[in-house]
C-alpha positions as CSV (number, residue, x, y, z in Angstrom):
1,X,208.7,-28.4,234.1
2,X,205.7,-26.2,233.5
3,X,202.1,-27.4,233.7
4,X,199.3,-25.5,232.0
5,X,195.9,-25.9,233.6
6,X,192.8,-24.8,231.6
7,X,190.2,-23.7,234.1
8,X,187.7,-22.5,231.5
9,X,184.2,-24.0,231.8
10,X,183.4,-26.4,229.0
11,X,180.0,-26.1,227.3
12,X,177.6,-29.0,226.9
13,X,179.1,-32.0,225.2
14,X,182.3,-30.1,224.6
15,X,184.4,-32.9,226.2
16,X,182.5,-35.8,224.6
17,X,185.6,-36.8,222.6
18,X,187.7,-37.0,225.8
19,X,185.0,-39.0,227.6
20,X,184.8,-41.4,224.7
21,X,188.6,-41.8,224.7
22,X,188.5,-42.5,228.5
23,X,185.7,-45.1,228.1
24,X,187.7,-46.9,225.5
25,X,191.0,-46.9,227.5
26,X,189.5,-48.3,230.6
27,X,186.9,-50.6,229.0
28,X,187.9,-53.7,231.0
29,X,187.7,-51.9,234.4
30,X,184.4,-50.4,233.5
31,X,182.9,-53.7,232.4
32,X,183.9,-55.3,235.6
33,X,182.3,-52.4,237.6
34,X,179.1,-52.7,235.6
35,X,178.9,-56.4,236.2
36,X,179.2,-55.9,240.0
37,X,176.5,-53.3,240.0
38,X,173.7,-55.5,238.6
39,X,173.0,-57.4,241.8
40,X,171.8,-54.4,243.7
41,X,169.5,-53.1,241.0
42,X,165.8,-53.7,240.5
43,X,164.9,-55.4,237.2
44,X,163.0,-52.3,236.0
45,X,165.4,-49.7,237.4
46,X,167.2,-48.7,234.2
47,X,165.8,-45.2,233.6
48,X,169.1,-43.7,234.8
49,X,172.6,-44.9,234.2
50,X,175.0,-46.3,236.8
51,X,177.7,-44.8,239.0
52,X,180.8,-46.9,238.8
53,X,184.2,-46.6,240.5
54,X,187.6,-47.5,239.3
55,X,190.6,-47.9,241.7
56,X,193.0,-45.1,241.4
57,X,195.9,-47.5,240.8
58,X,194.2,-48.7,237.6
59,X,194.1,-45.2,236.0
60,X,197.6,-44.1,236.7
61,X,199.4,-42.4,233.8
62,X,203.1,-42.8,233.0
63,X,205.1,-39.7,233.8
64,X,208.7,-38.5,233.4
65,X,210.7,-37.4,236.4
66,X,214.3,-36.4,237.3
67,X,216.2,-39.2,238.8
68,X,219.3,-39.0,241.0
69,X,222.7,-38.6,239.3
70,X,223.6,-37.1,236.0
71,X,225.0,-33.7,235.2
72,X,222.6,-30.8,234.9
73,X,222.7,-27.1,235.4
74,X,220.5,-24.9,237.6
75,X,220.2,-21.2,238.1
76,X,219.9,-19.9,241.7
77,X,219.5,-16.5,243.2
78,X,222.6,-14.5,244.1
79,X,224.4,-15.2,247.4
80,X,227.5,-14.1,249.3
81,X,229.1,-17.5,249.9
82,X,229.8,-18.9,246.4
83,X,231.2,-17.4,243.2
84,X,231.4,-18.6,239.7
85,X,233.3,-21.8,239.4
86,X,232.9,-23.0,242.9
87,X,231.9,-26.7,243.4
88,X,229.9,-28.2,246.3
89,X,228.5,-31.5,247.3
90,X,225.1,-32.6,246.2
91,X,222.6,-32.3,249.1
92,X,221.2,-35.6,250.4
93,X,217.8,-36.8,249.2
94,X,214.8,-35.8,251.2
95,X,211.8,-38.0,252.4
96,X,211.4,-41.6,253.0
97,X,211.7,-44.6,250.7
98,X,208.0,-44.8,250.0
99,X,206.1,-48.0,249.4
100,X,202.6,-49.5,249.8
101,X,202.4,-49.0,253.5
102,X,199.2,-47.6,255.2
103,X,199.0,-43.9,256.1
104,X,199.6,-43.0,259.7
105,X,197.1,-40.2,259.7
106,X,194.4,-42.1,258.0
107,X,194.5,-40.2,254.7
108,X,194.5,-41.8,251.3
109,X,193.1,-41.6,247.8
110,X,189.5,-42.7,247.1
111,X,188.5,-44.6,244.0
112,X,187.8,-42.6,240.9
113,X,184.0,-42.5,240.6
114,X,181.9,-41.3,237.6
115,X,178.5,-41.9,236.1
116,X,177.6,-43.8,233.0
117,X,174.6,-42.8,231.0
118,X,171.8,-45.2,230.3
119,X,173.0,-45.9,226.7
120,X,176.6,-46.3,227.8
121,X,175.5,-48.7,230.6
122,X,173.6,-50.9,228.1
123,X,176.4,-50.8,225.5
124,X,178.8,-52.3,228.0
125,X,176.4,-55.2,228.8
126,X,175.2,-56.0,225.3
127,X,178.2,-55.8,223.1
128,X,177.9,-58.0,219.9
129,X,174.4,-59.3,220.8
130,X,171.2,-59.4,218.7
131,X,167.6,-60.0,219.5
132,X,166.3,-63.0,217.4
133,X,163.1,-63.0,215.4
134,X,162.7,-59.2,215.1
135,X,161.4,-59.6,211.6
136,X,157.8,-60.0,212.9
137,X,158.0,-56.9,215.1
138,X,154.6,-55.3,215.2
139,X,153.9,-51.6,215.3
140,X,150.6,-51.2,217.1
141,X,148.4,-48.2,216.2
142,X,148.3,-45.6,219.0
143,X,146.2,-42.6,219.8
144,X,149.4,-40.6,220.5
145,X,150.5,-38.1,217.9
146,X,153.8,-36.3,217.1
147,X,154.4,-33.0,215.3
148,X,156.5,-33.3,212.2
149,X,157.7,-30.8,209.6
150,X,155.6,-30.8,206.4
151,X,157.2,-28.1,204.2
152,X,156.0,-24.5,204.0
153,X,152.8,-22.6,203.5
154,X,151.8,-19.1,202.4
155,X,149.9,-18.2,205.5
156,X,150.3,-18.6,209.2
157,X,151.2,-16.9,212.4
158,X,154.1,-14.5,212.6
159,X,155.9,-16.7,215.1
160,X,156.1,-19.5,212.4
161,X,157.7,-17.3,209.7
162,X,160.6,-19.0,208.1
163,X,163.1,-16.2,207.5
164,X,165.5,-17.9,205.2
165,X,162.8,-19.3,202.9
166,X,161.0,-15.9,202.8
167,X,164.2,-14.0,201.9
168,X,165.1,-16.6,199.3
169,X,161.7,-16.2,197.7
170,X,162.0,-12.4,197.8
171,X,165.4,-12.6,196.2
172,X,164.1,-14.8,193.4
173,X,161.2,-12.5,192.8
174,X,163.5,-9.4,192.6
175,X,165.8,-11.2,190.1
176,X,162.9,-12.3,188.0
177,X,161.3,-8.8,187.8
178,X,164.5,-6.8,187.4
179,X,166.1,-9.2,184.9
180,X,164.4,-7.7,181.7
181,X,165.0,-4.1,183.0
182,X,168.7,-4.7,183.5
183,X,168.9,-6.2,180.0
184,X,167.2,-3.2,178.5
185,X,169.4,-0.8,180.4
186,X,172.5,-2.6,179.1
187,X,171.3,-2.2,175.5
188,X,170.6,1.5,176.0
189,X,174.0,2.1,177.6
190,X,175.7,0.5,174.6
191,X,173.7,2.8,172.3
192,X,174.6,5.8,174.5
193,X,178.3,4.8,174.3
194,X,178.2,4.9,170.5
195,X,176.4,8.3,170.4
196,X,178.8,9.8,172.9
197,X,181.6,9.6,170.3
198,X,179.9,12.6,168.5
199,X,177.9,14.3,171.3
200,X,177.3,17.6,169.4
201,X,175.6,15.8,166.5
202,X,173.3,13.5,168.7
203,X,172.6,15.9,171.6
204,X,168.8,15.3,171.6
205,X,169.2,11.5,171.2
206,X,171.7,11.3,174.1
207,X,169.3,13.2,176.3
208,X,166.4,10.9,175.4
209,X,168.6,7.8,176.1
210,X,169.7,9.1,179.5
211,X,166.1,9.9,180.5
212,X,165.0,6.4,179.5
213,X,167.9,4.8,181.4
214,X,167.0,6.9,184.5
215,X,163.4,5.8,184.3
216,X,164.4,2.1,184.0
217,X,166.7,2.3,187.1
218,X,163.8,4.0,188.9
219,X,161.6,1.1,188.1
220,X,164.2,-1.3,189.5
221,X,164.5,0.7,192.7
222,X,160.7,0.6,193.0
223,X,160.7,-3.2,193.2
224,X,159.9,-3.9,197.0
225,X,162.6,-5.7,198.9
226,X,160.1,-7.9,200.7
227,X,156.5,-8.4,199.6
228,X,153.7,-10.1,201.6
229,X,153.6,-12.5,198.7
230,X,157.2,-13.7,199.6
231,X,156.4,-14.7,203.2
232,X,156.5,-18.4,203.9
233,X,155.6,-20.1,207.1
234,X,156.8,-23.4,208.6
235,X,154.1,-26.0,208.2
236,X,153.8,-28.7,210.9
237,X,151.2,-31.5,210.9
238,X,150.4,-34.1,213.5
239,X,150.9,-37.7,212.6
240,X,150.0,-40.9,214.6
241,X,153.0,-42.0,216.6
242,X,153.5,-45.8,216.3
243,X,154.7,-47.6,219.3
244,X,156.3,-51.0,219.3
245,X,155.6,-52.9,222.5
246,X,156.6,-56.2,224.0
247,X,155.8,-58.4,227.0
248,X,158.4,-60.4,228.9
249,X,157.2,-63.5,230.8
250,X,159.5,-64.5,233.7
251,X,158.9,-68.0,234.9
252,X,160.8,-69.3,237.9
253,X,160.7,-72.4,240.2
254,X,160.4,-71.4,243.8
255,X,160.3,-74.8,245.4
256,X,162.5,-75.9,248.2
257,X,165.3,-76.9,245.9
258,X,165.7,-73.3,244.6
259,X,167.9,-71.6,247.3
260,X,168.6,-67.9,247.5
261,X,171.9,-68.3,245.5
262,X,170.0,-69.8,242.6
263,X,167.3,-67.1,242.7
264,X,170.0,-64.5,242.6
265,X,171.5,-66.0,239.5
266,X,168.0,-66.1,237.9
267,X,167.4,-62.5,238.8
268,X,170.6,-61.5,237.1
269,X,169.6,-63.3,234.0
270,X,166.1,-61.7,233.9
271,X,167.7,-58.3,234.4
272,X,169.9,-58.8,231.4
273,X,166.9,-59.9,229.3
274,X,164.8,-56.9,230.3
275,X,167.6,-54.4,229.6
276,X,168.2,-56.1,226.2
277,X,164.6,-55.9,225.2
278,X,164.6,-52.2,226.1
279,X,167.0,-51.6,223.3
280,X,164.5,-52.8,220.7
281,X,161.1,-51.8,222.1
282,X,159.6,-48.6,223.5
283,X,157.1,-50.2,225.9
284,X,157.7,-53.4,227.9
285,X,155.4,-55.1,230.3
286,X,156.9,-57.7,232.7
287,X,154.8,-60.6,234.0
288,X,156.3,-62.6,236.9
289,X,155.1,-66.2,237.3
290,X,156.4,-68.3,240.2
291,X,155.5,-72.0,240.6
292,X,156.1,-75.1,242.7
293,X,153.2,-77.5,242.4
294,X,150.9,-74.5,241.5
295,X,151.7,-71.4,239.5
296,X,150.8,-67.8,240.5
297,X,151.3,-64.4,239.0
298,X,153.1,-62.2,241.6
299,X,154.9,-58.9,242.1
300,X,158.7,-58.6,241.6
301,X,159.3,-58.6,245.3
302,X,157.5,-61.9,245.9
303,X,159.0,-63.3,242.7
304,X,162.6,-63.1,243.9
305,X,162.3,-63.4,247.7
306,X,159.5,-65.9,248.4
307,X,160.4,-69.5,249.1
308,X,158.0,-72.4,249.0
309,X,158.4,-76.1,250.0
310,X,157.2,-79.1,248.2
311,X,157.5,-80.6,244.8
312,X,157.7,-79.0,241.3
313,X,155.1,-79.1,238.5
314,X,156.5,-76.9,235.7
315,X,153.4,-77.3,233.5
316,X,151.4,-75.2,235.9
317,X,153.5,-72.1,235.0
318,X,153.2,-72.8,231.3
319,X,149.4,-73.1,231.5
320,X,149.2,-69.8,233.4
321,X,151.4,-68.1,230.8
322,X,149.1,-69.4,228.0
323,X,146.0,-68.1,229.8
324,X,147.5,-64.6,230.4
325,X,148.5,-64.4,226.7
326,X,145.0,-65.2,225.7
327,X,143.4,-62.7,228.0
328,X,145.7,-59.7,228.0
329,X,148.4,-60.0,225.3
330,X,147.2,-60.7,221.8
331,X,150.1,-61.8,219.5
332,X,148.7,-59.4,216.9
333,X,149.5,-56.4,219.1
334,X,152.4,-57.6,221.3
335,X,155.8,-59.1,220.8
336,X,155.9,-61.9,223.4
337,X,159.1,-63.2,225.0
338,X,159.4,-65.9,227.5
339,X,162.3,-66.8,229.9
340,X,162.2,-69.7,232.3
341,X,164.7,-70.4,235.1
342,X,164.7,-73.6,237.1
343,X,167.0,-76.1,238.6
344,X,165.6,-78.7,236.2
345,X,164.0,-80.8,238.9
346,X,160.4,-81.7,237.8
347,X,157.9,-84.5,238.3
348,X,158.8,-87.0,235.7
349,X,155.3,-87.4,234.4
350,X,154.9,-83.6,234.0
351,X,157.8,-83.0,231.6
352,X,156.1,-84.5,228.5
353,X,153.1,-82.2,229.3
354,X,155.5,-79.2,229.3
355,X,156.8,-80.3,225.9
356,X,153.2,-80.4,224.6
357,X,152.2,-77.0,226.0
358,X,155.2,-75.3,224.5
359,X,154.8,-76.9,221.1
360,X,151.1,-76.3,220.7
361,X,150.2,-73.2,222.7
362,X,153.2,-71.1,223.5
363,X,155.8,-71.3,220.8
364,X,153.4,-70.4,217.9
365,X,152.7,-67.1,219.8
366,X,156.1,-66.0,221.1
367,X,159.0,-64.3,219.4
368,X,161.6,-66.2,221.5
369,X,161.6,-68.5,224.5
370,X,164.8,-69.1,226.5
371,X,165.3,-71.7,229.2
372,X,168.2,-71.7,231.7
373,X,168.8,-74.6,234.0
374,X,170.6,-73.4,237.2
375,X,172.5,-76.4,238.5
376,X,176.1,-77.6,238.8
377,X,175.1,-81.3,238.7
378,X,173.8,-83.6,236.0
379,X,171.0,-82.5,233.6
380,X,167.6,-83.2,235.0
381,X,164.5,-84.8,233.3
382,X,163.2,-81.4,232.2
383,X,166.4,-80.7,230.3
384,X,166.1,-84.0,228.5
385,X,162.6,-83.2,227.4
386,X,163.5,-79.7,226.3
387,X,166.4,-81.0,224.3
388,X,163.8,-82.8,222.1
389,X,161.8,-79.6,221.8
390,X,164.9,-77.6,220.7
391,X,165.3,-79.8,217.6
392,X,161.9,-78.7,216.2
393,X,161.6,-75.1,217.4
394,X,163.8,-72.5,215.8
395,X,163.2,-69.8,218.4
396,X,163.6,-72.0,221.5
397,X,167.0,-71.9,223.2
398,X,168.4,-73.5,226.3
399,X,171.6,-73.2,228.3
400,X,172.9,-74.3,231.7
401,X,174.3,-72.0,234.5
402,X,176.5,-73.4,237.2
403,X,177.8,-70.3,238.8
404,X,177.5,-66.5,238.6
405,X,180.5,-66.5,236.2
406,X,178.4,-68.4,233.7
407,X,175.5,-65.9,233.5
408,X,177.1,-63.5,230.9
409,X,178.5,-66.2,228.6
410,X,175.2,-68.0,228.7
411,X,173.2,-64.9,227.9
412,X,175.6,-64.0,225.1
413,X,175.2,-67.6,223.7
414,X,171.4,-67.3,223.8
415,X,171.3,-64.0,222.0
416,X,174.4,-64.0,219.8
417,X,174.0,-62.6,216.3
418,X,172.8,-65.0,213.7
419,X,172.5,-64.7,210.0
420,X,168.8,-64.9,209.2
421,X,167.4,-65.8,205.7
422,X,164.3,-63.7,205.0
423,X,162.3,-64.7,202.0
């Protein structure tokens, strides 16, 4: 069996088709590896892709091999012991029986590792999902500009000469100027052909026609191949570059009832939302608000790793969110999204106030607001109050998360594609 190995270097994107085929074939293994990689990443660390590993046993390809037994011929080098027609016993098989035992010398095969680009990484996370309420997406005016093509112009610098357009114009000019001359030459040549039937009788007329034809051909040769009039230059103008931007509010309960495991699940959910928004918006601000009995805007590190004791007053976080929107994020310039994670435990007298704040101050200004309750027990009083709110607010959604396995299904349920009727 012969094996051909192509050691030629591939150019850029030359193996894109093979890479796409590989990603489709091992889609399940890659999605599992992507899911495991989320925990160790920062919520805003998505500028690069992700390096994933697949066990070698999962990427094995079927092969054909020669088994023991059968009748087959082989050609060997000449020898002095055997002649044509001699028979001899088959040699015993070499090597051990094999199996899944560990190697005695510590050698083995590592997992197959490769890097996913940023777009590939996001595609594996957000298959078949859609961002609701994108109809109101606002393109804010920006001082940034971008250079765009704007046709051609008759003057410019030599570096901006458009060769193809200049030659095309020169060819058209030559055809236009030489067209009548070619037509006149053709007529004179037809007359000359008739006179050549009796050259002795029309000697002077023939000489006159030949002289006129020669003069016309000289005029055609005198038409310049490229005239300064033909030159065309690429025209580029600067246009304002619109930028669509969004702000993502992350609200989380950090009271004593929210342990590290629940915070980890909340972090995973917020990471998914941030990555999802990046597919639709160029600029995204993230605002972290933690709360127990009081709310506070904090950094990402404090948001996920601080722990407080005491009760829970969810309305304090909603009030702070409304204040920040009023001061820094005008709904006329920003697309606002909110995500709240809590175990649902709230002071009973505070839940109606949360309903009022969301209805009157927050929902009229946001594109979408998602609430996830992280608990494996019975729904809490905040869940009951938000259930009433969901009946009246189209862009308010809520789901429950009991374990890490529920995060992806819950996220997909919150942002599944829906048919929207636009007037």
